[in-house]
BALOBA-1460 file (C-alpha; in Angstrom, 3 decimals):
// residues 266
<rec num="1" residu="m" x="17.648" y="-9.598" z="19.528"/>
<rec num="2" residu="h" x="15.685" y="-6.658" z="18.188"/>
<rec num="3" residu="e" x="14.193" y="-4.331" z="20.758"/>
<rec num="4" residu="t" x="10.443" y="-4.837" z="21.156"/>
<rec num="5" residu="r" x="8.515" y="-2.047" z="19.481"/>
<rec num="6" residu="i" x="6.038" y="0.038" z="21.403"/>
<rec num="7" residu="a" x="2.891" y="1.414" z="19.765"/>
<rec num="8" residu="p" x="3.576" y="3.986" z="17.008"/>
<rec num="9" residu="v" x="1.675" y="6.851" z="18.664"/>
<rec num="10" residu="e" x="3.346" y="6.131" z="22.011"/>
<rec num="11" residu="a" x="6.770" y="6.173" z="20.332"/>
<rec num="12" residu="a" x="5.954" y="9.418" z="18.528"/>
<rec num="13" residu="l" x="4.867" y="11.074" z="21.791"/>
<rec num="14" residu="e" x="8.120" y="10.033" z="23.464"/>
<rec num="15" residu="i" x="10.148" y="11.416" z="20.553"/>
<rec num="16" residu="f" x="8.215" y="14.682" z="20.626"/>
<rec num="17" residu="h" x="8.885" y="15.263" z="24.324"/>
<rec num="18" residu="a" x="12.484" y="14.009" z="24.258"/>
<rec num="19" residu="r" x="13.715" y="15.615" z="21.053"/>
<rec num="20" residu="h" x="11.243" y="18.255" z="19.882"/>
<rec num="21" residu="a" x="9.474" y="19.613" z="22.937"/>
<rec num="22" residu="g" x="9.826" y="23.134" z="21.531"/>
<rec num="23" residu="a" x="7.984" y="22.284" z="18.315"/>
<rec num="24" residu="r" x="4.449" y="23.496" z="17.717"/>
<rec num="25" residu="v" x="3.188" y="20.198" z="16.308"/>
<rec num="26" residu="m" x="4.382" y="16.942" z="14.788"/>
<rec num="27" residu="f" x="2.671" y="14.683" z="12.238"/>
<rec num="28" residu="l" x="3.029" y="10.882" z="12.453"/>
<rec num="29" residu="a" x="2.533" y="9.538" z="8.933"/>
<rec num="30" residu="g" x="3.459" y="6.710" z="6.587"/>
<rec num="31" residu="s" x="2.448" y="3.074" z="6.382"/>
<rec num="32" residu="v" x="1.774" y="2.789" z="10.116"/>
<rec num="33" residu="m" x="-1.044" y="5.307" z="9.762"/>
<rec num="34" residu="r" x="-2.462" y="3.634" z="6.644"/>
<rec num="35" residu="g" x="-2.640" y="0.253" z="8.336"/>
<rec num="36" residu="e" x="-0.003" y="-1.135" z="5.958"/>
<rec num="37" residu="a" x="2.956" y="-1.497" z="8.310"/>
<rec num="38" residu="t" x="5.358" y="-4.434" z="7.985"/>
<rec num="39" residu="p" x="8.000" y="-5.634" z="10.468"/>
<rec num="40" residu="s" x="10.527" y="-3.351" z="8.742"/>
<rec num="41" residu="s" x="8.329" y="-0.236" z="8.516"/>
<rec num="42" residu="d" x="9.602" y="2.987" z="10.032"/>
<rec num="43" residu="l" x="7.974" y="6.011" z="11.630"/>
<rec num="44" residu="d" x="7.740" y="9.075" z="9.366"/>
<rec num="45" residu="l" x="7.516" y="12.293" z="11.364"/>
<rec num="46" residu="v" x="7.040" y="15.840" z="10.094"/>
<rec num="47" residu="v" x="8.073" y="18.221" z="12.863"/>
<rec num="48" residu="v" x="6.995" y="21.874" z="12.737"/>
<rec num="49" residu="y" x="8.671" y="24.623" z="14.782"/>
<rec num="50" residu="e" x="7.880" y="28.331" z="14.835"/>
<rec num="51" residu="h" x="11.387" y="29.051" z="13.502"/>
<rec num="52" residu="i" x="14.611" y="27.109" z="12.931"/>
<rec num="53" residu="p" x="17.780" y="28.124" z="11.007"/>
<rec num="54" residu="n" x="17.113" y="25.567" z="8.258"/>
<rec num="55" residu="a" x="14.972" y="22.557" z="7.525"/>
<rec num="56" residu="y" x="16.652" y="19.179" z="7.870"/>
<rec num="57" residu="r" x="16.072" y="15.452" z="7.753"/>
<rec num="58" residu="e" x="17.294" y="13.090" z="10.458"/>
<rec num="59" residu="s" x="17.170" y="9.314" z="10.968"/>
<rec num="60" residu="f" x="17.584" y="7.420" z="14.237"/>
<rec num="61" residu="m" x="16.292" y="4.440" z="16.233"/>
<rec num="62" residu="h" x="13.787" y="4.706" z="19.063"/>
<rec num="63" residu="r" x="12.332" y="1.830" z="21.094"/>
<rec num="64" residu="g" x="12.684" y="-0.659" z="18.263"/>
<rec num="65" residu="w" x="11.515" y="1.745" z="15.544"/>
<rec num="66" residu="p" x="13.587" y="3.175" z="12.706"/>
<rec num="67" residu="v" x="12.539" y="6.834" z="12.645"/>
<rec num="68" residu="e" x="12.790" y="9.406" z="9.863"/>
<rec num="69" residu="t" x="12.093" y="12.994" z="10.860"/>
<rec num="70" residu="f" x="11.539" y="15.897" z="8.481"/>
<rec num="71" residu="v" x="12.107" y="18.958" z="10.617"/>
<rec num="72" residu="n" x="10.717" y="22.292" z="9.431"/>
<rec num="73" residu="d" x="9.417" y="25.601" z="10.610"/>
<rec num="74" residu="t" x="6.226" y="27.157" z="9.279"/>
<rec num="75" residu="e" x="8.027" y="28.918" z="6.427"/>
<rec num="76" residu="t" x="10.127" y="25.979" z="5.205"/>
<rec num="77" residu="l" x="7.118" y="23.659" z="5.348"/>
<rec num="78" residu="d" x="5.104" y="26.197" z="3.380"/>
<rec num="79" residu="y" x="7.857" y="26.148" z="0.737"/>
<rec num="80" residu="f" x="7.914" y="22.353" z="0.453"/>
<rec num="81" residu="l" x="4.129" y="22.169" z="0.218"/>
<rec num="82" residu="r" x="3.616" y="25.008" z="-2.261"/>
<rec num="83" residu="e" x="6.795" y="24.698" z="-4.346"/>
<rec num="84" residu="g" x="8.912" y="21.654" z="-3.491"/>
<rec num="85" residu="d" x="6.284" y="18.953" z="-4.029"/>
<rec num="86" residu="p" x="4.782" y="20.541" z="-7.178"/>
<rec num="87" residu="a" x="8.202" y="21.080" z="-8.763"/>
<rec num="88" residu="s" x="9.192" y="17.446" z="-8.231"/>
<rec num="89" residu="g" x="5.794" y="15.964" z="-9.089"/>
<rec num="90" residu="f" x="6.030" y="13.761" z="-5.978"/>
<rec num="91" residu="p" x="3.722" y="14.915" z="-3.136"/>
<rec num="92" residu="a" x="5.714" y="13.368" z="-0.313"/>
<rec num="93" residu="m" x="5.393" y="16.198" z="2.199"/>
<rec num="94" residu="a" x="1.774" y="16.976" z="1.340"/>
<rec num="95" residu="n" x="0.768" y="13.342" z="1.827"/>
<rec num="96" residu="m" x="2.528" y="13.099" z="5.185"/>
<rec num="97" residu="v" x="0.859" y="16.248" z="6.489"/>
<rec num="98" residu="r" x="-2.590" y="15.413" z="5.128"/>
<rec num="99" residu="e" x="-2.676" y="11.846" z="6.484"/>
<rec num="100" residu="g" x="-0.556" y="12.462" z="9.573"/>
<rec num="101" residu="h" x="-1.739" y="11.981" z="13.131"/>
<rec num="102" residu="e" x="-1.105" y="15.162" z="15.123"/>
<rec num="103" residu="i" x="1.297" y="14.891" z="18.059"/>
<rec num="104" residu="p" x="0.738" y="15.748" z="20.876"/>
<rec num="105" residu="a" x="-2.772" y="16.821" z="19.766"/>
<rec num="106" residu="p" x="-4.614" y="18.646" z="16.966"/>
<rec num="107" residu="c" x="-4.294" y="22.432" z="17.082"/>
<rec num="108" residu="e" x="-5.136" y="25.434" z="14.968"/>
<rec num="109" residu="l" x="-1.780" y="25.279" z="13.175"/>
<rec num="110" residu="s" x="-2.047" y="21.561" z="12.404"/>
<rec num="111" residu="q" x="-5.524" y="22.042" z="10.943"/>
<rec num="112" residu="t" x="-4.322" y="24.956" z="8.820"/>
<rec num="113" residu="l" x="-1.433" y="22.866" z="7.496"/>
<rec num="114" residu="k" x="-3.720" y="19.925" z="6.759"/>
<rec num="115" residu="r" x="-6.019" y="22.183" z="4.743"/>
<rec num="116" residu="l" x="-3.057" y="23.543" z="2.782"/>
<rec num="117" residu="a" x="-1.770" y="20.022" z="2.087"/>
<rec num="118" residu="a" x="-5.220" y="18.965" z="0.889"/>
<rec num="119" residu="e" x="-5.389" y="21.984" z="-1.426"/>
<rec num="120" residu="v" x="-1.953" y="21.205" z="-2.884"/>
<rec num="121" residu="l" x="-2.902" y="17.576" z="-3.490"/>
<rec num="122" residu="a" x="-6.241" y="18.500" z="-5.063"/>
<rec num="123" residu="a" x="-4.555" y="21.006" z="-7.404"/>
<rec num="124" residu="g" x="-2.225" y="18.329" z="-8.751"/>
<rec num="125" residu="p" x="1.297" y="18.780" z="-10.145"/>
<rec num="126" residu="p" x="2.203" y="21.304" z="-12.856"/>
<rec num="127" residu="v" x="1.279" y="20.299" z="-16.399"/>
<rec num="128" residu="l" x="4.278" y="18.859" z="-18.225"/>
<rec num="129" residu="s" x="5.660" y="21.097" z="-20.952"/>
<rec num="130" residu="d" x="6.023" y="19.812" z="-24.513"/>
<rec num="131" residu="e" x="9.784" y="19.640" z="-23.970"/>
<rec num="132" residu="e" x="9.369" y="17.603" z="-20.778"/>
<rec num="133" residu="l" x="6.971" y="15.196" z="-22.501"/>
<rec num="134" residu="r" x="9.375" y="14.738" z="-25.406"/>
<rec num="135" residu="g" x="12.249" y="14.080" z="-23.007"/>
<rec num="136" residu="k" x="10.299" y="11.425" z="-21.146"/>
<rec num="137" residu="r" x="9.162" y="9.838" z="-24.437"/>
<rec num="138" residu="y" x="12.766" y="9.706" z="-25.641"/>
<rec num="139" residu="h" x="13.953" y="8.152" z="-22.379"/>
<rec num="140" residu="l" x="11.305" y="5.434" z="-22.525"/>
<rec num="141" residu="t" x="12.003" y="4.758" z="-26.210"/>
<rec num="142" residu="d" x="15.683" y="4.282" z="-25.427"/>
<rec num="143" residu="r" x="14.896" y="1.825" z="-22.655"/>
<rec num="144" residu="v" x="12.448" y="-0.117" z="-24.825"/>
<rec num="145" residu="d" x="15.172" y="-0.516" z="-27.437"/>
<rec num="146" residu="d" x="17.419" y="-1.950" z="-24.707"/>
<rec num="147" residu="i" x="14.913" y="-4.593" z="-23.585"/>
<rec num="148" residu="r" x="13.724" y="-5.700" z="-27.038"/>
<rec num="149" residu="h" x="16.989" y="-7.547" z="-27.606"/>
<rec num="150" residu="p" x="18.871" y="-7.712" z="-24.271"/>
<rec num="151" residu="r" x="22.367" y="-9.134" z="-24.250"/>
<rec num="152" residu="n" x="21.574" y="-11.195" z="-21.160"/>
<rec num="153" residu="d" x="19.027" y="-11.569" z="-18.375"/>
<rec num="154" residu="a" x="21.025" y="-9.415" z="-15.965"/>
<rec num="155" residu="e" x="20.887" y="-6.422" z="-18.314"/>
<rec num="156" residu="l" x="17.196" y="-7.041" z="-18.999"/>
<rec num="157" residu="v" x="16.416" y="-6.832" z="-15.284"/>
<rec num="158" residu="a" x="18.628" y="-3.759" z="-14.823"/>
<rec num="159" residu="v" x="16.909" y="-1.830" z="-17.616"/>
<rec num="160" residu="g" x="13.516" y="-3.154" z="-16.522"/>
<rec num="161" residu="a" x="14.090" y="-1.693" z="-13.074"/>
<rec num="162" residu="q" x="14.714" y="1.712" z="-14.661"/>
<rec num="163" residu="m" x="11.610" y="1.368" z="-16.816"/>
<rec num="164" residu="y" x="9.374" y="0.481" z="-13.877"/>
<rec num="165" residu="d" x="9.712" y="3.953" z="-12.370"/>
<rec num="166" residu="a" x="9.945" y="5.773" z="-15.709"/>
<rec num="167" residu="a" x="6.842" y="4.169" z="-17.238"/>
<rec num="168" residu="a" x="4.754" y="4.789" z="-14.123"/>
<rec num="169" residu="d" x="5.972" y="8.378" z="-13.925"/>
<rec num="170" residu="f" x="5.067" y="9.031" z="-17.576"/>
<rec num="171" residu="y" x="1.620" y="7.472" z="-17.252"/>
<rec num="172" residu="l" x="0.783" y="9.472" z="-14.128"/>
<rec num="173" residu="r" x="2.292" y="12.851" z="-15.029"/>
<rec num="174" residu="s" x="1.075" y="12.842" z="-18.636"/>
<rec num="175" residu="r" x="-2.471" y="12.418" z="-17.315"/>
<rec num="176" residu="g" x="-2.214" y="15.131" z="-14.698"/>
<rec num="177" residu="h" x="-1.729" y="12.868" z="-11.680"/>
<rec num="178" residu="w" x="0.890" y="13.128" z="-8.959"/>
<rec num="179" residu="s" x="3.765" y="10.748" z="-9.577"/>
<rec num="180" residu="a" x="5.267" y="8.070" z="-7.353"/>
<rec num="181" residu="n" x="8.375" y="5.928" z="-7.177"/>
<rec num="182" residu="g" x="9.404" y="2.558" z="-5.817"/>
<rec num="183" residu="k" x="6.941" y="0.742" z="-3.594"/>
<rec num="184" residu="a" x="4.404" y="3.592" z="-3.786"/>
<rec num="185" residu="i" x="3.844" y="3.041" z="-7.520"/>
<rec num="186" residu="p" x="1.262" y="0.212" z="-7.376"/>
<rec num="187" residu="r" x="-0.856" y="2.138" z="-4.871"/>
<rec num="188" residu="r" x="-0.717" y="5.383" z="-6.870"/>
<rec num="189" residu="l" x="-1.577" y="3.574" z="-10.115"/>
<rec num="190" residu="r" x="-4.553" y="1.856" z="-8.467"/>
<rec num="191" residu="e" x="-5.811" y="5.248" z="-7.332"/>
<rec num="192" residu="a" x="-5.562" y="6.533" z="-10.911"/>
<rec num="193" residu="d" x="-6.881" y="3.474" z="-12.792"/>
<rec num="194" residu="a" x="-7.235" y="0.061" z="-11.155"/>
<rec num="195" residu="d" x="-7.403" y="-1.807" z="-14.475"/>
<rec num="196" residu="f" x="-4.238" y="-0.193" z="-15.804"/>
<rec num="197" residu="a" x="-2.477" y="-0.808" z="-12.475"/>
<rec num="198" residu="a" x="-3.242" y="-4.538" z="-12.710"/>
<rec num="199" residu="r" x="-1.922" y="-4.735" z="-16.291"/>
<rec num="200" residu="f" x="1.163" y="-2.703" z="-15.374"/>
<rec num="201" residu="c" x="2.038" y="-5.018" z="-12.470"/>
<rec num="202" residu="a" x="1.378" y="-8.148" z="-14.548"/>
<rec num="203" residu="a" x="3.592" y="-6.909" z="-17.396"/>
<rec num="204" residu="f" x="6.540" y="-6.240" z="-15.107"/>
<rec num="205" residu="e" x="6.046" y="-9.530" z="-13.299"/>
<rec num="206" residu="m" x="6.513" y="-11.233" z="-16.671"/>
<rec num="207" residu="l" x="9.653" y="-9.201" z="-17.312"/>
<rec num="208" residu="f" x="11.246" y="-9.796" z="-13.924"/>
<rec num="209" residu="g" x="9.949" y="-13.329" z="-13.342"/>
<rec num="210" residu="e" x="10.069" y="-14.961" z="-16.756"/>
<rec num="211" residu="k" x="12.492" y="-12.507" z="-18.403"/>
<rec num="212" residu="r" x="9.846" y="-11.825" z="-21.052"/>
<rec num="213" residu="p" x="9.786" y="-8.171" z="-22.121"/>
<rec num="214" residu="r" x="7.076" y="-8.080" z="-24.785"/>
<rec num="215" residu="e" x="4.246" y="-7.214" z="-22.367"/>
<rec num="216" residu="v" x="6.220" y="-4.238" z="-21.039"/>
<rec num="217" residu="v" x="7.055" y="-3.109" z="-24.576"/>
<rec num="218" residu="a" x="3.363" y="-3.213" z="-25.479"/>
<rec num="219" residu="l" x="2.432" y="-1.355" z="-22.285"/>
<rec num="220" residu="v" x="4.919" y="1.444" z="-22.960"/>
<rec num="221" residu="e" x="3.744" y="1.681" z="-26.556"/>
<rec num="222" residu="e" x="0.189" y="2.060" z="-25.258"/>
<rec num="223" residu="i" x="0.947" y="4.853" z="-22.802"/>
<rec num="224" residu="l" x="3.052" y="6.776" z="-25.342"/>
<rec num="225" residu="a" x="0.532" y="6.493" z="-28.210"/>
<rec num="226" residu="p" x="-1.649" y="9.492" z="-27.232"/>
<rec num="227" residu="f" x="1.455" y="11.691" z="-27.134"/>
<rec num="228" residu="g" x="3.076" y="10.733" z="-30.419"/>
<rec num="229" residu="g" x="4.439" y="7.277" z="-29.637"/>
<rec num="230" residu="f" x="8.078" y="6.262" z="-29.513"/>
<rec num="231" residu="l" x="10.556" y="9.056" z="-30.145"/>
<rec num="232" residu="f" x="14.107" y="8.838" z="-31.455"/>
<rec num="233" residu="d" x="14.467" y="10.257" z="-34.974"/>
<rec num="234" residu="g" x="14.541" y="14.046" z="-34.807"/>
<rec num="235" residu="y" x="14.861" y="14.372" z="-31.042"/>
<rec num="236" residu="k" x="17.105" y="17.246" z="-29.981"/>
<rec num="237" residu="l" x="17.988" y="18.633" z="-26.577"/>
<rec num="238" residu="d" x="19.899" y="21.908" z="-26.331"/>
<rec num="239" residu="a" x="22.426" y="22.352" z="-23.518"/>
<rec num="240" residu="p" x="21.966" y="25.448" z="-21.302"/>
<rec num="241" residu="d" x="23.875" y="28.565" z="-22.356"/>
<rec num="242" residu="d" x="26.095" y="28.418" z="-19.258"/>
<rec num="243" residu="k" x="27.495" y="24.991" z="-20.151"/>
<rec num="244" residu="r" x="30.729" y="26.295" z="-21.699"/>
<rec num="245" residu="k" x="34.275" y="27.297" z="-20.802"/>
<rec num="246" residu="p" x="36.450" y="29.930" z="-22.521"/>
<rec num="247" residu="s" x="38.828" y="28.601" z="-25.184"/>
<rec num="248" residu="g" x="42.155" y="27.482" z="-23.745"/>
<rec num="249" residu="h" x="40.731" y="26.771" z="-20.314"/>
<rec num="250" residu="k" x="42.696" y="24.072" z="-18.537"/>
<rec num="251" residu="p" x="40.681" y="21.862" z="-16.199"/>
<rec num="252" residu="n" x="41.884" y="21.906" z="-12.616"/>
<rec num="253" residu="s" x="39.129" y="19.920" z="-10.978"/>
<rec num="254" residu="s" x="36.769" y="17.070" z="-11.796"/>
<rec num="255" residu="g" x="33.952" y="19.603" z="-12.082"/>
<rec num="256" residu="d" x="35.706" y="21.265" z="-15.055"/>
<rec num="257" residu="r" x="36.080" y="18.115" z="-17.091"/>
<rec num="258" residu="q" x="33.481" y="16.737" z="-19.417"/>
<rec num="259" residu="q" x="31.985" y="13.607" z="-17.923"/>
<rec num="260" residu="p" x="32.107" y="10.414" z="-19.978"/>
<rec num="261" residu="p" x="28.873" y="8.627" z="-20.850"/>
<rec num="262" residu="g" x="27.450" y="6.464" z="-18.104"/>
<rec num="263" residu="e" x="27.647" y="2.717" z="-18.536"/>
<rec num="264" residu="g" x="23.900" y="2.596" z="-19.141"/>
<rec num="265" residu="d" x="24.301" y="4.859" z="-22.176"/>
<rec num="266" residu="v" x="26.433" y="2.489" z="-24.216"/>
Protein backbone atom coordinates (compact mmCIF):
# COMPACT_ATOMS: atom_id res chain seq x y z
CA UNK A 1 0.00 0.00 0.00
CA UNK A 2 1.08 3.56 -0.70
CA UNK A 3 1.65 5.75 2.32
CA UNK A 4 -1.19 8.23 2.85
CA UNK A 5 -0.17 11.71 1.80
CA UNK A 6 -0.37 14.61 4.20
CA UNK A 7 -1.21 18.13 3.01
CA UNK A 8 1.43 19.66 0.69
CA UNK A 9 2.22 22.65 2.93
CA UNK A 10 2.46 20.40 5.99
CA UNK A 11 4.85 18.08 4.14
CA UNK A 12 6.95 21.03 2.96
CA UNK A 13 7.21 22.39 6.52
CA UNK A 14 8.37 19.00 7.79
CA UNK A 15 10.99 18.78 5.03
CA UNK A 16 12.21 22.30 5.78
CA UNK A 17 12.75 21.58 9.47
CA UNK A 18 14.13 18.06 8.97
CA UNK A 19 16.43 18.64 6.01
CA UNK A 20 16.94 22.37 5.46
CA UNK A 21 16.55 24.09 8.81
CA UNK A 22 19.57 26.26 8.00
CA UNK A 23 18.03 27.63 4.81
CA UNK A 24 16.72 31.17 4.64
CA UNK A 25 13.53 30.28 2.78
CA UNK A 26 11.97 27.55 0.65
CA UNK A 27 9.38 27.83 -2.13
CA UNK A 28 6.71 25.13 -2.58
CA UNK A 29 5.69 25.21 -6.24
CA UNK A 30 4.35 23.09 -9.09
CA UNK A 31 0.96 21.60 -9.84
CA UNK A 32 -0.02 21.35 -6.18
CA UNK A 33 0.09 25.14 -5.92
CA UNK A 34 -1.81 25.65 -9.19
CA UNK A 35 -4.64 23.39 -8.08
CA UNK A 36 -3.77 20.88 -10.82
CA UNK A 37 -2.35 18.03 -8.75
CA UNK A 38 -2.99 14.41 -9.72
CA UNK A 39 -2.42 11.25 -7.64
CA UNK A 40 1.10 11.04 -9.11
CA UNK A 41 2.06 14.71 -8.67
CA UNK A 42 5.19 15.53 -6.71
CA UNK A 43 6.29 18.43 -4.53
CA UNK A 44 8.66 20.89 -6.22
CA UNK A 45 10.78 22.78 -3.69
CA UNK A 46 13.27 25.57 -4.31
CA UNK A 47 15.49 25.85 -1.25
CA UNK A 48 17.58 28.99 -0.69
CA UNK A 49 20.56 29.13 1.68
CA UNK A 50 22.86 32.06 2.41
CA UNK A 51 25.79 30.06 1.01
CA UNK A 52 26.45 26.47 -0.08
CA UNK A 53 29.44 25.00 -2.00
CA UNK A 54 27.32 24.32 -5.10
CA UNK A 55 23.72 24.17 -6.20
CA UNK A 56 22.21 20.71 -6.53
CA UNK A 57 19.02 18.82 -7.24
CA UNK A 58 17.78 15.98 -5.06
CA UNK A 59 14.79 13.62 -5.19
CA UNK A 60 13.33 11.60 -2.32
CA UNK A 61 10.06 10.39 -0.78
CA UNK A 62 8.39 12.02 2.20
CA UNK A 63 5.09 11.00 3.80
CA UNK A 64 3.68 9.61 0.58
CA UNK A 65 4.99 12.43 -1.62
CA UNK A 66 7.67 12.20 -4.29
CA UNK A 67 9.77 15.32 -3.67
CA UNK A 68 12.13 17.18 -5.99
CA UNK A 69 14.31 19.81 -4.36
CA UNK A 70 16.37 22.44 -6.17
CA UNK A 71 18.86 23.60 -3.59
CA UNK A 72 20.60 26.94 -4.10
CA UNK A 73 22.16 29.83 -2.30
CA UNK A 74 21.40 33.45 -3.15
CA UNK A 75 24.15 33.63 -5.77
CA UNK A 76 23.39 30.38 -7.60
CA UNK A 77 19.67 31.18 -7.66
CA UNK A 78 20.47 34.62 -9.04
CA UNK A 79 22.45 32.91 -11.82
CA UNK A 80 19.64 30.52 -12.75
CA UNK A 81 17.07 33.32 -12.78
CA UNK A 82 19.12 35.88 -14.70
CA UNK A 83 21.12 33.60 -17.00
CA UNK A 84 20.11 29.94 -16.81
CA UNK A 85 16.41 30.32 -17.63
CA UNK A 86 16.93 32.95 -20.37
CA UNK A 87 19.69 30.94 -22.05
CA UNK A 88 17.52 27.81 -22.20
CA UNK A 89 14.28 29.60 -23.08
CA UNK A 90 12.49 27.54 -20.41
CA UNK A 91 11.61 29.58 -17.28
CA UNK A 92 11.48 26.65 -14.89
CA UNK A 93 13.19 28.28 -11.92
CA UNK A 94 11.52 31.66 -12.41
CA UNK A 95 8.07 30.06 -12.48
CA UNK A 96 8.72 28.04 -9.33
CA UNK A 97 9.91 31.09 -7.41
CA UNK A 98 7.17 33.40 -8.67
CA UNK A 99 4.29 31.01 -7.94
CA UNK A 100 5.85 29.30 -4.93
CA UNK A 101 4.40 29.34 -1.44
CA UNK A 102 7.04 30.55 1.02
CA UNK A 103 8.13 28.10 3.72
CA UNK A 104 8.16 28.62 6.67
CA UNK A 105 6.81 32.14 5.97
CA UNK A 106 7.25 35.13 3.64
CA UNK A 107 10.32 37.25 4.38
CA UNK A 108 12.24 40.11 2.86
CA UNK A 109 14.45 37.75 0.86
CA UNK A 110 11.53 35.73 -0.51
CA UNK A 111 9.78 38.90 -1.65
CA UNK A 112 12.95 40.16 -3.32
CA UNK A 113 13.35 36.85 -5.15
CA UNK A 114 9.71 36.85 -6.24
CA UNK A 115 10.12 40.34 -7.69
CA UNK A 116 13.24 39.25 -9.58
CA UNK A 117 11.47 36.16 -10.94
CA UNK A 118 8.54 38.31 -12.08
CA UNK A 119 10.93 40.70 -13.83
CA UNK A 120 12.69 37.82 -15.61
CA UNK A 121 9.38 36.35 -16.77
CA UNK A 122 8.07 39.72 -17.95
CA UNK A 123 11.26 40.38 -19.93
CA UNK A 124 10.86 37.13 -21.85
CA UNK A 125 13.61 34.96 -23.37
CA UNK A 126 16.35 36.28 -25.66
CA UNK A 127 15.31 36.91 -29.26
CA UNK A 128 16.32 34.00 -31.49
CA UNK A 129 19.15 34.79 -33.88
CA UNK A 130 18.73 34.26 -37.62
CA UNK A 131 20.98 31.21 -37.35
CA UNK A 132 18.88 29.74 -34.53
CA UNK A 133 15.66 30.32 -36.48
CA UNK A 134 17.13 28.65 -39.56
CA UNK A 135 18.28 25.68 -37.49
CA UNK A 136 14.84 25.20 -35.99
CA UNK A 137 13.19 25.58 -39.43
CA UNK A 138 15.53 22.94 -40.86
CA UNK A 139 14.83 20.55 -37.99
CA UNK A 140 11.07 20.87 -38.42
CA UNK A 141 11.34 20.49 -42.21
CA UNK A 142 13.29 17.27 -41.75
CA UNK A 143 10.67 15.89 -39.39
CA UNK A 144 7.81 16.86 -41.70
CA UNK A 145 9.50 14.95 -44.50
CA UNK A 146 9.62 11.91 -42.20
CA UNK A 147 5.90 11.98 -41.39
CA UNK A 148 4.60 12.72 -44.90
CA UNK A 149 5.36 9.16 -45.97
CA UNK A 150 6.15 7.11 -42.84
CA UNK A 151 7.33 3.55 -43.27
CA UNK A 152 4.98 2.37 -40.53
CA UNK A 153 2.80 3.64 -37.70
CA UNK A 154 5.51 3.10 -35.09
CA UNK A 155 7.90 5.46 -36.88
CA UNK A 156 5.11 7.98 -37.43
CA UNK A 157 4.43 8.12 -33.70
CA UNK A 158 8.14 8.31 -32.86
CA UNK A 159 8.74 11.26 -35.17
CA UNK A 160 5.45 12.84 -34.11
CA UNK A 161 6.62 12.79 -30.51
CA UNK A 162 9.75 14.70 -31.53
CA UNK A 163 7.67 17.19 -33.52
CA UNK A 164 5.29 17.87 -30.64
CA UNK A 165 8.01 19.56 -28.59
CA UNK A 166 9.83 21.05 -31.58
CA UNK A 167 6.75 22.64 -33.16
CA UNK A 168 5.59 24.13 -29.86
CA UNK A 169 9.08 25.44 -29.14
CA UNK A 170 9.32 27.11 -32.56
CA UNK A 171 5.88 28.70 -32.29
CA UNK A 172 6.58 30.11 -28.83
CA UNK A 173 10.19 31.23 -29.24
CA UNK A 174 9.72 32.71 -32.71
CA UNK A 175 6.99 34.94 -31.26
CA UNK A 176 8.98 36.04 -28.25
CA UNK A 177 7.31 33.77 -25.69
CA UNK A 178 8.95 31.52 -23.13
CA UNK A 179 9.06 27.93 -24.32
CA UNK A 180 7.80 24.75 -22.68
CA UNK A 181 8.17 21.01 -23.06
CA UNK A 182 6.16 17.89 -22.36
CA UNK A 183 2.99 18.27 -20.33
CA UNK A 184 3.53 22.03 -19.88
CA UNK A 185 3.09 22.69 -23.61
CA UNK A 186 -0.74 22.85 -23.79
CA UNK A 187 -0.87 25.28 -20.86
CA UNK A 188 1.86 27.54 -22.29
CA UNK A 189 0.22 27.56 -25.73
CA UNK A 190 -3.15 28.48 -24.22
CA UNK A 191 -1.50 31.40 -22.45
CA UNK A 192 -0.04 32.58 -25.77
CA UNK A 193 -3.04 31.95 -28.06
CA UNK A 194 -6.00 29.81 -27.00
CA UNK A 195 -7.23 29.28 -30.57
CA UNK A 196 -3.84 28.10 -31.80
CA UNK A 197 -3.47 25.85 -28.74
CA UNK A 198 -6.77 24.12 -29.56
CA UNK A 199 -5.74 23.55 -33.20
CA UNK A 200 -2.29 22.34 -32.14
CA UNK A 201 -3.74 19.76 -29.73
CA UNK A 202 -6.35 18.62 -32.26
CA UNK A 203 -3.73 18.16 -34.99
CA UNK A 204 -1.52 15.98 -32.81
CA UNK A 205 -4.50 14.00 -31.56
CA UNK A 206 -5.18 13.10 -35.19
CA UNK A 207 -1.56 12.09 -35.67
CA UNK A 208 -1.28 9.98 -32.54
CA UNK A 209 -4.85 8.65 -32.49
CA UNK A 210 -5.70 8.06 -36.13
CA UNK A 211 -2.13 8.02 -37.48
CA UNK A 212 -3.09 10.88 -39.81
CA UNK A 213 -0.26 13.39 -40.24
CA UNK A 214 -1.70 15.93 -42.67
CA UNK A 215 -3.09 18.25 -39.97
CA UNK A 216 0.32 18.41 -38.29
CA UNK A 217 2.03 19.04 -41.63
CA UNK A 218 -0.35 21.93 -42.30
CA UNK A 219 0.17 23.31 -38.79
CA UNK A 220 3.96 23.28 -39.13
CA UNK A 221 3.70 24.89 -42.56
CA UNK A 222 1.57 27.63 -41.00
CA UNK A 223 3.96 28.43 -38.15
CA UNK A 224 7.01 28.44 -40.46
CA UNK A 225 5.42 30.62 -43.17
CA UNK A 226 6.20 34.02 -41.56
CA UNK A 227 9.86 33.03 -41.29
CA UNK A 228 10.48 31.70 -44.78
CA UNK A 229 8.67 28.37 -44.68
CA UNK A 230 10.24 24.94 -44.96
CA UNK A 231 14.01 24.92 -45.26
CA UNK A 232 16.26 22.28 -46.81
CA UNK A 233 17.89 23.45 -50.05
CA UNK A 234 20.79 25.76 -49.25
CA UNK A 235 20.91 25.13 -45.51
CA UNK A 236 24.44 25.07 -44.12
CA UNK A 237 25.76 24.74 -40.59
CA UNK A 238 29.45 25.31 -39.91
CA UNK A 239 31.17 23.23 -37.23
CA UNK A 240 33.02 25.18 -34.49
CA UNK A 241 36.71 25.86 -35.12
CA UNK A 242 37.75 23.59 -32.24
CA UNK A 243 36.14 20.51 -33.78
CA UNK A 244 39.36 19.11 -35.28
CA UNK A 245 42.33 16.91 -34.45
CA UNK A 246 45.88 17.18 -35.83
CA UNK A 247 46.65 14.95 -38.82
CA UNK A 248 47.82 11.49 -37.80
CA UNK A 249 46.06 11.59 -34.46
CA UNK A 250 45.12 8.11 -33.29
CA UNK A 251 41.93 7.89 -31.24
CA UNK A 252 42.42 6.44 -27.78
CA UNK A 253 38.99 7.03 -26.34
CA UNK A 254 35.38 7.16 -27.48
CA UNK A 255 35.50 10.94 -27.16
CA UNK A 256 38.16 11.12 -29.91
CA UNK A 257 36.20 9.17 -32.47
CA UNK A 258 33.69 10.64 -34.83
CA UNK A 259 30.21 9.57 -33.80
CA UNK A 260 28.06 7.79 -36.37
CA UNK A 261 24.69 9.26 -37.32
CA UNK A 262 21.89 8.55 -34.90
CA UNK A 263 19.21 6.11 -35.97
CA UNK A 264 16.75 8.97 -36.36
CA UNK A 265 19.00 10.57 -38.98
CA UNK A 266 18.76 7.77 -41.52
